[in-house]
C-alpha positions, 0 to 999 in steps of 0.5 A, spaced: 207 480 232 213 484 229 215 491 230 210 495 227 212 502 223 208 508 220 209 507 212 209 514 211 215 516 216 218 509 217 218 511 225 216 505 230 209 505 232 209 505 239 202 507 242 196 503 241 192 508 237 197 508 232 198 501 231 190 501 230 191 505 224 197 504 222 200 511 222 203 515 227 199 521 230 204 526 226 202 524 220 195 523 221 194 531 221 195 530 214 190 526 213 185 530 210 190 532 204 193 526 203 187 522 203 184 526 197 183 524 190 185 528 184 184 523 179 179 519 176 179 511 179 181 506 174 178 500 177 181 495 172 188 497 173 187 497 181 184 490 181 190 488 176 195 490 181 191 487 187 191 481 184 199 481 184 199 481 192 201 474 194 197 472 200 201 466 201 207 469 203 204 472 210 209 471 216 207 465 221 203 469 227 201 474 222 194 471 220 190 477 221 194 480 214 191 474 210 183 476 213 185 483 212 186 483 205 181 478 204 176 483 207 179 489 202 178 484 196 171 484 198 170 491 199 174 494 194 169 494 188 162 494 192 157 499 189 156 502 196 163 505 196 160 511 191 167 512 189 170 513 196 176 508 197 178 511 203 176 506 208 180 501 203 185 505 203 186 506 210 186 498 210 191 497 206 195 502 209 194 498 216 197 492 213 203 495 210 205 498 217 207 491 219 212 490 213 211 487 207 216 484 201 218 489 195 213 486 190 207 486 195 209 493 197 210 495 190 203 492 188 199 496 194 202 502 192 199 501 185 192 499 187 192 506 191 195 510 185 190 507 181 184 508 185 186 516 185 190 517 191 196 519 188 199 523 194 199 518 199 202 513 194 207 518 193 208 519 200 209 511 201 214 512 196 218 518 199 216 522 193 213 527 196 215 533 200 214 533 207 214 540 208 209 546 207 208 548 200 205 554 196 202 554 189 200 561 186 199 564 180 202 570 177 203 574 171 200 568 167 204 563 170 203 558 176 208 558 181 210 552 187 214 554 192 216 548 197 221 543 200 225 540 194 224 533 192 227 529 187 220 526 185 217 533 184 223 535 180 222 529 175 215 531 174 215 538 173 221 537 168 216 533 164 212 539 163 212 544 157 215 550 159 217 549 166 222 554 169 226 554 175 227 560 179 233 560 184 233 562 191 233 570 191 231 571 184 224 572 186 220 577 191 218 572 196 226 570 196 224 563 196 226 558 190 221 555 186 218 552 179 213 555 174 209 553 169 205 556 163 198 557 165 196 553 159 199 547 163 194 547 169 192 540 169 199 538 170 201 542 174 195 541 179 196 533 179 204 535 180 203 539 186 197 534 189 202 528 188 208 531 190 206 537 195 201 534 199 202 539 205 200 545 200 196 551 200 192 553 194 186 556 192 185 551 186 178 554 183 181 561 183 188 558 180 183 555 175 180 561 173 186 565 172 189 560 168 183 560 163 183 567 163 190 567 161 190 561 156 190 563 149 182 563 146 181 557 142 180 559 134 173 558 132 172 552 127 172 554 120 165 556 117 163 553 111 162 558 105 155 560 104 152 558 098 145 557 095 141 555 090 135 559 087 130 557 082 128 562 077 123 558 072 128 553 068 134 556 071 138 555 077 141 561 080 147 559 083 150 563 089 158 561 091 164 565 093 169 566 088 173 560 087 177 559 080 177 552 081 169 551 082 169 556 075 173 551 072 170 545 074 163 548 073 165 550 065 168 543 064 162 539 067 157 543 063 155 545 056 156 552 054 148 552 053 147 549 060 150 555 064 152 563 064 154 568 068 149 573 070 152 580 072 145 582 074 144 577 079 152 576 080 151 568 080 151 563 075 145 561 071 144 553 070 139 549 067 135 545 072 137 539 069 144 539 071 142 541 079 145 534 081 152 536 078 152 543 081 150 540 088 156 535 087 161 541 085 159 545 090 160 540 095 166 538 093 169 546 092 166 549 099 167 544 104 171 545 110 176 542 114 173 536 118 
């Protein structure tokens, strides 16, 4: 076998336990966070990415990889996984510890991303900060303090309303990024992907973001209209609309309509019911 390396930090794997799982002891301490999922799995995309793995390029003496990939292909979409793909992801990581071509590496990274393990994929690609980070809310904004990382910077800059706070500009004294609470979903994904070793009370942050977000305006209500019968006449009650009045006068002969000051409505002969209903539907409908 060739030299084995931890795919997360690229250091040589020397002890048997690390070689067995393909990850060194220090990197394994972050498994709970790195092997958590934060987005729904896209099985179609994962399958398409895995199909690009070229099994024929396995080096001589590493047939164990061929059998491992075959096992991954069998297990990836079994119903018994119940949306928990950690075993599959661990097997993929183990195969990467042998070193792979850039095409195979890129394809397997895309598999893991599609299965929802964005933090692990970012670690493999070097797009995740390795140090500790902290996410919190303050005065209607969400903050992330942590080590600088190029991938994180690019992702945060794509969020509307983001701001960079230089070191010493805030009470904590640490450099940080912040975004409006309305961008909670995008913020959470960036933090979980690019700062896997973070501290955050996500339920509390989500609640604070919901409280800080502007209330969604209520959908416009349809104006109240009604038609009542009074003998051969219809009593047509509608809010005032000059366009409706003009249309009513144009559609009905003078003798078939009259304004009732007593009831504050139009009186229309019942033979014109269909016409009145059509005019009401046209002039008092709300936007879809």
